[in-house]
C-alpha positions as CSV (number, residue, x, y, z in Angstrom):
1,M,88.3,-3.5,108.1
2,T,90.1,-2.8,104.9
3,W,91.6,0.5,103.8
4,D,88.8,0.9,101.2
5,E,86.2,0.5,103.9
6,Q,87.8,3.1,106.2
7,H,87.6,5.9,103.7
8,D,84.3,7.6,102.7
9,D,85.4,9.0,99.4
10,R,82.9,10.2,96.8
11,R,85.3,9.3,94.0
12,R,84.8,6.2,91.9
13,F,87.9,4.6,93.6
14,P,89.1,5.5,97.0
15,R,92.6,7.0,97.2
16,K,95.6,5.9,99.2
17,A,97.9,8.8,100.2
18,M,101.6,8.2,100.0
19,V,104.9,9.7,98.8
20,K,107.0,7.4,96.7
21,A,109.6,8.1,94.1
22,I,108.6,7.0,90.6
23,M,109.5,7.6,87.0
24,V,107.1,8.8,84.3
25,R,107.8,8.5,80.7
26,P,105.7,10.5,78.2
27,N,106.8,10.2,74.6
28,G,109.8,8.1,75.6
29,H,111.5,10.7,77.7
30,R,112.2,9.9,81.3
31,H,111.2,12.2,84.2
32,D,111.6,11.6,87.9
33,A,108.5,12.3,90.0
34,H,106.7,11.4,93.2
35,L,103.5,9.4,93.6
36,L,101.3,11.4,95.9
37,D,98.2,9.2,96.0
38,L,97.0,6.1,94.3
39,S,93.7,4.5,93.5
40,L,92.6,1.6,91.4
41,G,91.6,4.1,88.7
42,G,94.5,6.5,88.7
43,A,97.1,8.5,90.6
44,R,98.2,12.0,91.6
45,V,101.8,12.6,90.7
46,S,104.1,15.5,91.4
47,L,104.7,17.6,88.2
48,P,108.0,16.5,86.7
49,Q,110.5,19.2,86.0
50,H,111.1,20.0,82.3
51,W,107.8,18.7,81.2
52,N,104.7,20.7,80.5
53,P,102.0,18.1,80.0
54,Q,98.6,18.7,78.3
55,A,95.4,17.0,79.4
56,G,95.0,13.8,77.5
57,A,98.8,13.3,77.1
58,P,99.6,9.5,77.2
59,L,102.3,8.3,79.6
60,R,103.7,5.3,81.3
61,I,104.5,5.3,85.1
62,Y,107.2,3.0,86.4
63,F,107.0,1.8,90.1
64,E,109.6,-0.2,91.9
65,N,108.2,-3.6,92.8
66,G,109.5,-4.2,96.3
67,D,112.3,-6.7,96.1
68,Q,111.6,-7.6,92.5
69,E,114.2,-6.7,89.8
70,E,111.5,-5.5,87.4
71,S,109.3,-2.5,87.9
72,I,105.5,-2.4,87.5
73,T,104.6,-0.3,84.5
74,L,101.1,1.2,84.1
75,R,99.8,3.1,81.1
76,G,97.6,6.1,81.5
77,H,96.9,9.6,80.4
78,V,96.9,13.0,82.0
79,T,93.5,14.1,83.2
80,R,94.4,17.3,85.1
81,V,97.4,19.6,85.2
82,G,97.9,21.6,88.4
83,V,100.5,24.0,89.6
84,E,102.5,21.2,91.4
85,D,100.9,18.0,90.3
86,I,99.1,16.1,87.6
87,G,96.1,13.7,87.7
88,V,96.6,10.5,85.8
89,E,93.9,8.0,84.8
90,F,95.1,4.5,84.2
91,D,94.1,2.8,80.9
92,P,91.5,0.0,81.3
93,A,92.5,-3.7,81.4
94,Q,95.4,-3.3,83.9
95,E,93.6,-4.3,87.0
96,A,95.9,-7.2,87.8
97,D,99.0,-4.9,87.5
98,I,97.3,-2.3,89.7
99,R,96.5,-4.9,92.3
100,E,100.1,-6.2,92.1
101,L,101.3,-2.6,92.7
102,F,99.0,-2.2,95.8
103,A,100.3,-5.5,97.2
104,S,104.0,-4.4,96.6
105,L,103.4,-1.2,98.6
106,G,102.4,-3.2,101.6
107,P,100.0,-2.3,104.4
108,R,99.6,1.3,105.2
109,Q,98.5,2.7,108.5
């Protein structure tokens, strides 16, 4: 049974919980953050220090790609701003990159 089949989530895409260091880059400025959960459609990210995002703000998220030298970069925009985290929706047409990201994260128990 796959991870997707194990989770009865009413969202459009099931989420995969995790904590992973990442970098977000809105408007060209680098901010360190943590990935808190991930789905094929978006992510929940810890709110970076020194950045007060607005809903709709575009950003790029950089993920280390396992043993690869290059990171996986996904484009998206802020959909929700919470006290300690933000919701990000990935821009369409990045499915291959998102699947590559899931593969680089390896199996989760």
